[in-house]
C-alpha positions in Angstrom: 176.0 150.6 93.6 173.7 149.4 91.2 170.1 151.0 90.8 167.2 149.4 89.5 164.0 151.0 88.6 160.6 149.8 89.5 157.5 151.1 88.3 154.1 149.7 89.1 151.7 149.2 86.1 148.4 147.6 85.9 148.3 146.4 82.5 151.8 145.2 81.8 151.4 144.4 78.0 150.2 148.0 77.7 153.0 149.4 79.7 156.1 147.6 77.8 154.3 148.8 74.4 154.4 152.3 76.0 157.7 152.2 77.6 159.3 150.5 74.2 157.9 153.0 72.1 158.1 156.0 74.0 161.3 155.8 75.1 162.9 153.2 72.4 163.8 150.8 75.2 163.6 146.9 74.5 162.0 143.9 76.6 164.4 141.4 78.1 163.8 139.2 80.9 160.4 138.0 81.9 160.2 137.2 85.6 157.2 135.4 85.7 153.8 136.6 84.5 154.1 140.2 86.6 157.7 141.3 85.5 159.1 142.4 82.4 162.4 144.0 82.6 163.5 146.8 80.2 166.8 147.5 78.9 168.3 150.7 77.1 168.4 153.1 79.7 171.7 153.7 81.8 169.7 151.9 84.8 167.4 148.5 84.3 163.8 149.1 84.3 161.3 146.6 85.8 157.3 146.8 85.0 155.4 145.3 87.7 151.8 144.3 87.6 150.0 145.4 90.2 146.4 145.9 90.4 144.6 149.4 91.0 143.8 149.6 94.7 146.2 147.0 95.6 148.3 148.0 98.7 151.4 149.8 97.9 153.8 151.0 100.2 152.7 151.2 103.8 149.0 151.3 103.8 148.6 153.5 100.5 146.2 151.5 97.7 147.4 152.4 94.1 145.6 154.7 91.9 147.0 155.2 88.4 145.6 158.6 87.8 147.9 161.3 87.7 149.5 161.9 90.8 152.2 163.7 92.6 155.1 162.0 94.0 158.5 163.3 95.5 160.5 160.7 93.1 160.5 161.3 89.1 162.6 160.3 85.9 164.3 162.5 83.8 165.1 161.0 80.5 168.0 163.2 78.7 167.7 163.2 75.0 169.6 164.6 72.1 166.6 165.9 70.3 163.8 167.2 73.1 161.0 168.0 69.9 161.7 164.4 68.6 161.5 162.7 71.9 158.6 164.5 72.9 156.9 163.3 69.7 157.6 160.0 70.0 156.4 159.9 73.8 153.3 161.6 73.0 152.7 159.3 69.9 153.0 156.2 72.4 150.6 157.7 75.1 152.1 160.0 76.9 150.8 163.6 78.1 152.3 166.5 77.6 152.0 168.9 80.8 153.0 172.4 79.8 154.7 173.8 77.1 158.9 173.5 76.7 161.1 175.6 78.8 164.4 177.1 78.4 167.2 177.3 80.7 170.7 178.2 80.6 171.7 174.6 80.9 169.0 173.4 78.4 165.5 172.6 77.7 162.8 170.6 79.6 159.3 169.5 79.0 157.1 167.4 81.4 155.0 164.4 80.5 152.9 162.2 82.4 152.7 158.2 81.3 149.5 156.6 81.0 149.8 155.5 84.2 149.8 158.8 86.3 154.0 158.8 86.5 155.6 162.0 85.9 158.7 162.3 83.7 160.6 165.3 82.4 162.5 165.1 79.2 165.8 166.8 79.1 167.9 168.2 76.6 171.1 169.7 77.6 172.7 172.5 75.8 176.4 173.7 76.4 177.9 172.6 79.3 174.6 171.2 80.6 174.0 171.5 84.1 177.8 172.5 84.5 176.2 175.9 83.5 174.7 176.6 86.6 176.9 174.5 88.9 178.8 176.4 91.5 
């Protein structure tokens, strides 16, 4: 199985600038004028230009204010503070402080389009510290 991650954004150029700066991704292919493929993660990420107010899944209208979704992405990093600074500098909003856990450290951020992200730094054995 191969997983592709698609992220709806209202401004493709601004989103490309954010994601390349915040997460050290690089642009690859362009699929017409509405899609840019970003590489550098273990899964390809496609930014899809979709106008605010356009119909998304079902009959829902796209809204790029901060929203909750049952699906979110974690970005595993080696240096949480450096990754957080880079993401905020690129335009992310930090949501709460850095939290410590037996498996590592985590901080929540939101991208400029309302999508929630977690930055994770594993310590020790990572999730194996809490696995049964």
